[in-house]
C-alpha positions as a Markdown table, in Angstrom:
| # | Residue | x | y | z |
|---|---|---|---|---|
| 1 | Met | 0.2 | 0.1 | 0.2 |
| 2 | Lys | 2.8 | 2.3 | 0.8 |
| 3 | Gln | 4.4 | 2.0 | -2.8 |
| 4 | Val | 1.3 | 3.9 | -4.0 |
| 5 | Tyr | 2.3 | 7.4 | -2.8 |
| 6 | Lys | 5.6 | 7.9 | -4.2 |
| 7 | Pro | 3.8 | 9.4 | -6.9 |
| 8 | Val | 3.0 | 12.1 | -4.4 |
| 9 | Leu | 6.4 | 12.3 | -2.9 |
| 10 | Ser | 8.2 | 13.1 | -5.8 |
| 11 | Ile | 5.2 | 15.7 | -8.0 |
| 12 | Val | 5.3 | 18.0 | -4.1 |
| 13 | Leu | 9.4 | 18.0 | -4.1 |
| 14 | Leu | 9.2 | 18.6 | -8.3 |
| 15 | Leu | 6.7 | 21.2 | -7.7 |
| 16 | Ala | 8.6 | 22.7 | -4.7 |
| 17 | Thr | 11.8 | 23.4 | -6.5 |
| 18 | Leu | 10.6 | 24.6 | -9.6 |
| 19 | Gly | 10.4 | 28.1 | -9.7 |
| 20 | Gln | 11.4 | 31.5 | -7.7 |
| 21 | Met | 8.2 | 33.3 | -6.9 |
| 22 | Ser | 5.7 | 36.1 | -5.6 |
| 23 | Ala | 2.2 | 36.7 | -7.3 |
| 24 | Gln | 0.8 | 39.7 | -7.7 |
| 25 | Asp | -2.9 | 38.4 | -7.3 |
| 26 | Pro | -4.4 | 38.6 | -3.9 |
| 27 | Arg | -3.5 | 35.0 | -2.4 |
| 28 | Phe | -4.4 | 33.0 | 0.6 |
| 29 | Ser | -1.2 | 31.2 | 2.8 |
| 30 | Gln | -4.5 | 28.4 | 2.9 |
| 31 | Tyr | -4.7 | 28.0 | -0.7 |
| 32 | Tyr | -6.1 | 24.8 | -0.1 |
| 33 | Ala | -9.2 | 26.1 | 1.7 |
| 34 | Ser | -9.8 | 28.4 | -1.1 |
| 35 | Pro | -10.8 | 26.1 | -3.4 |
| 36 | Trp | -12.5 | 28.9 | -5.5 |
| 37 | Asn | -9.7 | 31.2 | -5.8 |
| 38 | Leu | -6.8 | 27.9 | -7.0 |
| 39 | Asn | -8.4 | 25.8 | -9.7 |
| 40 | Pro | -11.9 | 26.2 | -11.7 |
| 41 | Ala | -11.9 | 22.5 | -11.7 |
| 42 | Met | -12.1 | 22.4 | -8.2 |
| 43 | Thr | -15.8 | 23.7 | -8.5 |
| 44 | Gly | -18.0 | 21.4 | -6.4 |
| 45 | Leu | -15.4 | 19.0 | -6.0 |
| 46 | Phe | -16.9 | 17.8 | -2.4 |
| 47 | Asn | -19.5 | 15.2 | -1.0 |
| 48 | Gly | -22.4 | 17.0 | -0.5 |
| 49 | Arg | -25.0 | 18.8 | -2.2 |
| 50 | Trp | -23.6 | 22.4 | -1.7 |
| 51 | Arg | -20.9 | 24.2 | 0.1 |
| 52 | Val | -19.8 | 27.3 | 1.3 |
| 53 | Thr | -16.2 | 28.7 | 1.9 |
| 54 | Ala | -15.2 | 32.4 | 3.3 |
| 55 | Asn | -12.1 | 33.5 | 3.4 |
| 56 | Tyr | -10.2 | 36.7 | 4.9 |
| 57 | Arg | -6.2 | 38.0 | 4.7 |
| 58 | Asp | -4.6 | 40.2 | 6.9 |
| 59 | Gln | -1.0 | 41.4 | 6.4 |
| 60 | Trp | 1.6 | 43.2 | 7.8 |
| 61 | Ser | -0.9 | 44.7 | 10.2 |
| 62 | Ser | 2.6 | 45.4 | 12.5 |
| 63 | Phe | 3.8 | 48.5 | 10.2 |
| 64 | Leu | 1.1 | 49.4 | 8.4 |
| 65 | Ser | -1.6 | 49.9 | 10.9 |
| 66 | Pro | -4.9 | 51.2 | 10.2 |
| 67 | Val | -4.0 | 50.5 | 6.3 |
| 68 | Pro | -3.3 | 47.0 | 5.7 |
| 69 | Phe | -3.2 | 44.7 | 2.7 |
| 70 | Arg | -6.6 | 42.7 | 3.4 |
| 71 | Thr | -8.2 | 40.3 | 0.9 |
| 72 | Tyr | -12.0 | 38.9 | 1.6 |
| 73 | Ser | -13.5 | 35.8 | -0.7 |
| 74 | Ala | -16.4 | 34.1 | -1.0 |
| 75 | Ala | -18.1 | 31.6 | -3.1 |
| 76 | Val | -21.1 | 29.6 | -3.1 |
| 77 | Asp | -21.2 | 26.3 | -5.7 |
| 78 | Ala | -23.2 | 22.9 | -5.7 |
| 79 | Arg | -22.9 | 19.7 | -7.8 |
| 80 | Phe | -25.6 | 17.6 | -9.7 |
| 81 | Glu | -25.7 | 14.1 | -10.8 |
| 82 | Val | -25.4 | 13.8 | -14.7 |
| 83 | Gly | -24.5 | 10.0 | -15.4 |
| 84 | Arg | -24.1 | 6.6 | -12.5 |
| 85 | His | -20.3 | 7.6 | -12.2 |
| 86 | Asp | -20.4 | 11.7 | -13.7 |
| 87 | Phe | -21.4 | 15.3 | -12.8 |
| 88 | Ala | -21.5 | 18.6 | -12.9 |
| 89 | Ala | -21.1 | 21.5 | -10.9 |
| 90 | Val | -21.9 | 25.3 | -11.1 |
| 91 | Gly | -21.1 | 28.0 | -8.8 |
| 92 | Ile | -20.4 | 32.1 | -8.1 |
| 93 | Gly | -18.2 | 33.9 | -6.0 |
| 94 | Ala | -16.5 | 37.2 | -5.4 |
| 95 | Met | -13.3 | 38.2 | -4.0 |
| 96 | His | -12.3 | 42.4 | -2.5 |
| 97 | Asp | -8.6 | 42.8 | -2.2 |
| 98 | Glu | -7.5 | 46.4 | -0.6 |
| 99 | Ala | -3.8 | 47.6 | -0.1 |
| 100 | Gly | -2.0 | 50.8 | 1.3 |
| 101 | Thr | -2.6 | 54.5 | 2.4 |
| 102 | Ala | -4.6 | 55.1 | -1.3 |
| 103 | Arg | -6.9 | 51.9 | -0.5 |
| 104 | Phe | -5.8 | 50.6 | -4.0 |
| 105 | Met | -8.8 | 47.9 | -4.7 |
| 106 | Gln | -9.9 | 45.0 | -6.3 |
| 107 | Asn | -13.1 | 44.0 | -6.7 |
| 108 | Lys | -13.9 | 40.8 | -8.7 |
| 109 | Ala | -16.7 | 38.5 | -9.5 |
| 110 | Gln | -17.3 | 35.3 | -11.5 |
| 111 | Val | -19.5 | 32.2 | -12.0 |
| 112 | Gly | -18.4 | 29.1 | -13.0 |
| 113 | Ala | -19.3 | 25.3 | -14.1 |
| 114 | Ala | -17.1 | 22.1 | -14.2 |
| 115 | Phe | -17.4 | 18.7 | -15.1 |
| 116 | Leu | -16.0 | 15.4 | -13.2 |
| 117 | Lys | -15.8 | 12.4 | -15.0 |
| 118 | Gln | -14.6 | 9.0 | -13.6 |
| 119 | Leu | -12.3 | 7.2 | -15.8 |
| 120 | Ser | -11.3 | 4.1 | -14.3 |
| 121 | Gly | -11.7 | 1.9 | -10.9 |
| 122 | Gly | -14.0 | 0.0 | -9.1 |
| 123 | Arg | -15.1 | -2.0 | -6.0 |
| 124 | Tyr | -11.3 | -3.0 | -4.4 |
| 125 | Lys | -9.3 | -1.1 | -7.2 |
| 126 | Ala | -8.2 | 2.5 | -7.1 |
| 127 | Lys | -10.4 | 5.1 | -8.4 |
| 128 | His | -9.1 | 8.0 | -11.4 |
| 129 | Tyr | -11.0 | 11.2 | -11.8 |
| 130 | Leu | -10.8 | 13.8 | -14.1 |
| 131 | Ser | -12.3 | 17.4 | -13.5 |
| 132 | Ala | -12.5 | 20.6 | -16.5 |
| 133 | Gly | -13.8 | 23.2 | -15.1 |
| 134 | Gly | -13.9 | 27.5 | -16.1 |
| 135 | Gln | -15.3 | 30.7 | -14.8 |
| 136 | Leu | -16.3 | 33.9 | -16.7 |
| 137 | Gly | -16.6 | 37.0 | -14.5 |
| 138 | Phe | -16.0 | 40.8 | -13.8 |
| 139 | Gly | -13.6 | 43.2 | -12.3 |
| 140 | Gln | -12.7 | 46.6 | -11.6 |
| 141 | Asn | -9.6 | 48.7 | -9.6 |
| 142 | Ser | -9.6 | 51.7 | -7.5 |
| 143 | Ile | -8.0 | 54.3 | -6.0 |
| 144 | Asp | -9.2 | 56.1 | -2.9 |
| 145 | Trp | -7.7 | 59.8 | -4.3 |
| 146 | Gly | -8.7 | 61.7 | -1.2 |
| 147 | Arg | -6.4 | 59.7 | 0.8 |
| 148 | Leu | -3.2 | 61.0 | -0.8 |
| 149 | Trp | -2.1 | 64.4 | -2.0 |
| 150 | Phe | 0.8 | 66.1 | -4.1 |
| 151 | Ser | 3.7 | 68.8 | -4.2 |
| 152 | Arg | 0.6 | 70.9 | -5.9 |
| 153 | Gln | -0.9 | 70.8 | -2.3 |
| 154 | Tyr | 2.0 | 72.1 | -0.4 |
| 155 | Asp | 1.4 | 75.0 | 1.5 |
| 156 | Pro | 5.0 | 76.4 | 2.6 |
| 157 | Val | 3.5 | 78.5 | 5.2 |
| 158 | Ala | 1.8 | 76.3 | 7.1 |
| 159 | Glu | 4.4 | 74.0 | 6.1 |
| 160 | Ala | 1.9 | 70.9 | 5.8 |
| 161 | Pro | -0.2 | 69.9 | 3.0 |
| 162 | Asp | -3.9 | 71.9 | 2.0 |
| 163 | Pro | -6.6 | 69.3 | 1.0 |
| 164 | Thr | -8.7 | 71.9 | -0.5 |
| 165 | Val | -5.9 | 72.8 | -3.5 |
| 166 | Ser | -6.7 | 71.1 | -6.2 |
| 167 | Asn | -4.1 | 68.4 | -6.7 |
| 168 | Gly | -3.8 | 69.3 | -10.5 |
| 169 | Glu | -4.1 | 65.2 | -11.6 |
| 170 | Pro | -5.8 | 65.2 | -14.7 |
| 171 | Asn | -6.5 | 61.2 | -14.0 |
| 172 | Ala | -7.6 | 62.0 | -10.2 |
| 173 | Asp | -11.0 | 59.7 | -9.3 |
| 174 | Ala | -10.3 | 57.4 | -12.3 |
| 175 | Asn | -11.1 | 53.9 | -11.7 |
| 176 | Thr | -10.3 | 51.3 | -14.3 |
| 177 | Asp | -13.4 | 50.4 | -16.7 |
| 178 | Met | -15.1 | 47.2 | -15.7 |
| 179 | Tyr | -13.6 | 44.8 | -17.5 |
| 180 | Val | -14.2 | 40.8 | -18.3 |
| 181 | Asp | -11.8 | 38.0 | -16.3 |
| 182 | Phe | -11.8 | 34.8 | -17.9 |
| 183 | Asn | -9.4 | 31.5 | -15.9 |
| 184 | Ala | -10.1 | 27.5 | -16.8 |
| 185 | Gly | -8.3 | 24.9 | -15.0 |
| 186 | Leu | -8.2 | 20.3 | -14.6 |
| 187 | Leu | -7.6 | 19.0 | -11.7 |
| 188 | Trp | -7.2 | 14.6 | -11.7 |
| 189 | Tyr | -7.3 | 13.0 | -8.8 |
| 190 | Val | -6.9 | 9.0 | -7.2 |
| 191 | Leu | -8.9 | 7.4 | -4.7 |
| 192 | Phe | -7.3 | 4.3 | -3.1 |
| 193 | Glu | -8.5 | 2.4 | 0.0 |
| 194 | Glu | -7.9 | 3.7 | 3.4 |
| 195 | Asp | -9.3 | 7.4 | 2.8 |
| 196 | Gly | -5.5 | 7.3 | 0.9 |
| 197 | Phe | -6.0 | 9.8 | -2.0 |
| 198 | Ile | -3.4 | 11.8 | -4.6 |
| 199 | Tyr | -3.9 | 14.6 | -6.9 |
| 200 | Leu | -2.4 | 17.0 | -9.5 |
| 201 | Gly | -3.8 | 19.8 | -11.2 |
| 202 | Gly | -3.3 | 23.4 | -12.9 |
| 203 | Ala | -5.0 | 26.3 | -13.5 |
| 204 | Leu | -4.7 | 29.4 | -16.1 |
| 205 | His | -6.1 | 32.7 | -14.4 |
| 206 | His | -6.6 | 36.1 | -16.7 |
| 207 | Ile | -6.3 | 34.2 | -20.0 |
| 208 | Asn | -7.7 | 37.2 | -22.2 |
| 209 | Glu | -5.2 | 39.5 | -19.8 |
| 210 | Pro | -7.5 | 42.8 | -19.4 |
| 211 | Gly | -6.7 | 45.9 | -19.7 |
| 212 | Ile | -6.5 | 47.9 | -15.9 |
| 213 | Ser | -5.2 | 51.0 | -16.6 |
| 214 | Leu | -6.3 | 53.5 | -14.3 |
| 215 | Val | -4.8 | 56.3 | -16.3 |
| 216 | Gln | -7.1 | 56.6 | -19.5 |
| 217 | Asp | -4.9 | 56.9 | -22.3 |
| 218 | Asp | -2.6 | 54.3 | -21.0 |
| 219 | Gln | -3.0 | 50.3 | -22.3 |
| 220 | Glu | -1.6 | 48.5 | -19.0 |
| 221 | Ser | -3.2 | 44.8 | -18.8 |
| 222 | Leu | -3.2 | 42.4 | -16.2 |
| 223 | Tyr | -0.8 | 39.1 | -16.4 |
| 224 | Ser | -2.1 | 35.9 | -16.9 |
| 225 | Arg | -1.5 | 33.7 | -14.3 |
| 226 | Trp | -0.9 | 30.2 | -14.4 |
| 227 | Ser | -0.7 | 27.7 | -11.2 |
| 228 | Ala | -0.3 | 23.9 | -10.3 |
| 229 | His | -0.7 | 22.0 | -7.6 |
| 230 | Ala | -0.4 | 18.4 | -6.0 |
| 231 | Gly | -0.6 | 16.7 | -3.3 |
| 232 | Gly | -2.5 | 14.1 | -1.4 |
| 233 | Gln | -3.0 | 12.0 | 2.3 |
| 234 | Ile | -1.1 | 9.6 | 3.5 |
| 235 | Pro | -3.4 | 7.4 | 6.2 |
| 236 | Leu | -0.5 | 6.4 | 8.6 |
| 237 | Thr | -3.2 | 4.6 | 11.0 |
| 238 | Thr | -6.8 | 4.5 | 10.8 |
| 239 | Asn | -7.1 | 7.8 | 13.0 |
| 240 | Phe | -3.8 | 9.3 | 11.1 |
| 241 | Gly | -3.3 | 10.6 | 8.1 |
| 242 | Val | -0.4 | 13.1 | 6.3 |
| 243 | Leu | -1.2 | 15.6 | 3.8 |
| 244 | Pro | 1.3 | 16.8 | 2.5 |
| 245 | Gly | 0.9 | 19.8 | -0.9 |
| 246 | Ala | 2.6 | 22.1 | -3.1 |
| 247 | Leu | 1.9 | 25.3 | -5.2 |
| 248 | Val | 3.9 | 26.6 | -8.2 |
| 249 | Met | 2.4 | 30.2 | -9.5 |
| 250 | Lys | 3.8 | 32.3 | -12.3 |
| 251 | Gln | 2.4 | 35.9 | -13.1 |
| 252 | Gly | 4.5 | 38.1 | -15.5 |
| 253 | Pro | 8.3 | 38.7 | -13.7 |
| 254 | Ala | 6.5 | 37.2 | -10.5 |
| 255 | Phe | 7.0 | 33.4 | -9.2 |
| 256 | Glu | 6.1 | 31.6 | -6.2 |
| 257 | Thr | 6.3 | 28.4 | -4.1 |
| 258 | Asp | 4.4 | 27.0 | -0.9 |
| 259 | Phe | 5.1 | 23.7 | 0.0 |
| 260 | Gly | 4.4 | 22.3 | 3.6 |
| 261 | Val | 2.3 | 19.4 | 5.4 |
| 262 | Asn | -0.8 | 19.1 | 7.3 |
| 263 | Phe | -1.3 | 16.1 | 9.6 |
| 264 | Arg | -4.2 | 15.2 | 10.9 |
| 265 | Tyr | -6.5 | 13.6 | 13.4 |
| 266 | Ser | -9.6 | 11.9 | 13.4 |
| 267 | Asn | -12.4 | 10.5 | 15.6 |
| 268 | Asn | -13.8 | 8.0 | 12.8 |
| 269 | Asp | -17.2 | 8.8 | 14.3 |
| 270 | Leu | -20.6 | 9.1 | 12.6 |
| 271 | Asn | -20.5 | 13.3 | 14.1 |
| 272 | Glu | -16.8 | 12.9 | 13.0 |
| 273 | Leu | -14.0 | 15.6 | 15.0 |
| 274 | Ala | -11.2 | 16.1 | 13.1 |
| 275 | Leu | -7.8 | 18.7 | 13.8 |
| 276 | Arg | -5.1 | 19.5 | 11.6 |
| 277 | Ala | -2.3 | 21.3 | 12.1 |
| 278 | Gly | 0.6 | 21.8 | 10.0 |
| 279 | Ala | 3.7 | 24.2 | 8.6 |
| 280 | Trp | 4.4 | 25.5 | 5.1 |
| 281 | Ala | 6.6 | 27.5 | 3.5 |
| 282 | Arg | 7.0 | 30.2 | 0.5 |
| 283 | Leu | 9.8 | 30.7 | -1.3 |
| 284 | Gly | 9.6 | 34.2 | -4.1 |
| 285 | Asn | 11.9 | 35.8 | -6.1 |
| 286 | Lys | 12.5 | 39.4 | -5.3 |
| 287 | Leu | 12.2 | 41.0 | -9.0 |
| 288 | Asp | 14.8 | 39.5 | -11.2 |
| 289 | Gln | 17.3 | 37.9 | -7.8 |
| 290 | Ser | 17.5 | 34.6 | -7.0 |
| 291 | Leu | 14.8 | 32.4 | -5.4 |
| 292 | Gln | 14.6 | 33.6 | -1.3 |
| 293 | Met | 13.0 | 32.3 | 1.2 |
| 294 | Asp | 9.8 | 34.3 | 2.7 |
| 295 | Ala | 8.0 | 33.3 | 5.0 |
| 296 | Ile | 7.2 | 30.3 | 7.1 |
| 297 | Thr | 3.2 | 29.5 | 7.7 |
| 298 | Val | 1.5 | 27.6 | 10.6 |
| 299 | Val | -2.2 | 25.9 | 10.2 |
| 300 | Gly | -4.4 | 24.8 | 12.6 |
| 301 | Met | -7.5 | 23.5 | 11.6 |
| 302 | Val | -10.9 | 22.1 | 13.0 |
| 303 | Glu | -13.6 | 19.9 | 11.3 |
| 304 | Leu | -16.7 | 20.0 | 12.8 |
| 305 | Asn | -19.4 | 17.6 | 10.6 |
| 306 | Arg | -19.6 | 19.0 | 7.9 |
| 307 | Trp | -17.7 | 22.9 | 9.2 |
| 308 | Thr | -14.1 | 23.2 | 8.9 |
| 309 | Phe | -12.5 | 26.1 | 10.3 |
| 310 | Gly | -9.1 | 27.1 | 9.9 |
| 311 | Leu | -6.5 | 29.5 | 11.3 |
| 312 | Ser | -3.4 | 30.5 | 10.3 |
| 313 | Tyr | -0.4 | 32.8 | 10.9 |
| 314 | Asp | 2.6 | 33.8 | 8.2 |
| 315 | Ile | 6.1 | 34.0 | 9.8 |
| 316 | Thr | 8.5 | 36.4 | 8.2 |
| 317 | Val | 11.9 | 35.5 | 7.1 |
| 318 | Ser | 12.9 | 37.5 | 4.5 |
| 319 | Ser | 14.7 | 40.8 | 5.0 |
| 320 | Leu | 11.3 | 42.9 | 5.9 |
| 321 | Thr | 11.9 | 41.5 | 9.5 |
| 322 | Asp | 13.6 | 44.4 | 10.3 |
| 323 | Ala | 10.4 | 46.4 | 9.8 |
| 324 | Asn | 8.0 | 44.1 | 11.1 |
| 325 | Asn | 9.5 | 41.6 | 13.4 |
| 326 | Ser | 8.7 | 38.4 | 11.7 |
| 327 | Arg | 5.1 | 39.4 | 12.1 |
| 328 | Gly | 3.2 | 38.5 | 8.8 |
| 329 | Ala | 0.1 | 37.4 | 7.8 |
| 330 | Phe | -3.3 | 36.5 | 9.9 |
| 331 | Glu | -5.7 | 34.6 | 8.2 |
| 332 | Ile | -8.9 | 32.5 | 8.2 |
| 333 | Ser | -10.8 | 30.3 | 6.5 |
| 334 | Leu | -14.3 | 28.6 | 6.7 |
| 335 | Met | -16.1 | 26.4 | 4.8 |
| 336 | Tyr | -19.6 | 24.5 | 5.5 |
| 337 | Val | -20.8 | 21.5 | 3.6 |
| 338 | His | -24.0 | 20.7 | 3.0 |
| 339 | Pro | -25.2 | 16.7 | 2.7 |
| 340 | Gly | -26.7 | 15.1 | 0.2 |
| 341 | Glu | -30.0 | 13.4 | -0.4 |
| 342 | Arg | -28.4 | 10.2 | -0.3 |
| 343 | Arg | -24.7 | 9.0 | -0.4 |
| 344 | Ala | -23.1 | 10.1 | -3.5 |
| 345 | Arg | -21.5 | 7.3 | -5.9 |
| 346 | Ile | -18.7 | 9.7 | -6.7 |
| 347 | Val | -16.6 | 10.2 | -3.6 |
| 348 | Cys | -14.1 | 13.2 | -3.4 |
| 349 | Pro | -10.9 | 14.0 | -1.4 |
| 350 | Asn | -11.2 | 16.0 | 1.5 |
| 351 | Phe | -8.2 | 18.5 | 0.5 |
């Protein structure tokens, strides 16, 4: 049985060495607890009728308060059987991200759909599945120009800025145009006995590279972002399991690699209670420099029946520690899965 888990360890180690990273899109350290933002193919990938997920991230409050980087995300998706071993899924999700004194904001809302097909397997055999999904939505970026002042507004007599004076900026109060955004992804996974599984997925976000310029006479576009992720669950005993994982992303000149492991204990009761704890490392590039360690994330999660609640904290280990004393980001995740009317033939891994 142990031999079947060698592929997942190889995949995780491979992904962990594939790049240098510093993502430009908003991101979550608990990426596996934010399936809507990770891969469109994960729409409907759960054991139940419908699912709600919510994520919140607060970054660098230690030295940017009261205007730290904050990210909010929420999604709802549902699945429907379309065959003996297949199902379709639909969902809707939104994200809001704000950063800095000027509150640079990104707002996105998308609808998505996915289809999951059983490729092979049966009783006493490993079951292989393939899921494909896409998302279509809209987005808009903006800056709160009222929080900024310019040299034209500086009063040399009072030696202070005068907000009543016009800033003279021709593009002040301008937002980006509403843009269309398209994402797509694939996910393959295998289920073994004793709750073991492995998975490998990939996604491409912003396929159409929409325009996001805040200046009307510019043509700035949003870089496409590709990502690959892999992992699984290796049962050690009836109650204990190990969930290794890795994520690699590239967006324009930015690269990031996240990898680590969660340990899971379950009481295997009808009213299941499971606890997870783990540590994850994040590597990234700094402009055109080589790969550097950015942060270590410690995670704790509680699963109770259909609810999953997660807390994590990013401990900065880069040169930024001189400014924030290693205090990075705080993150919360919440998931609820509503049970189906009957037990589904298709079993999904518990990521």
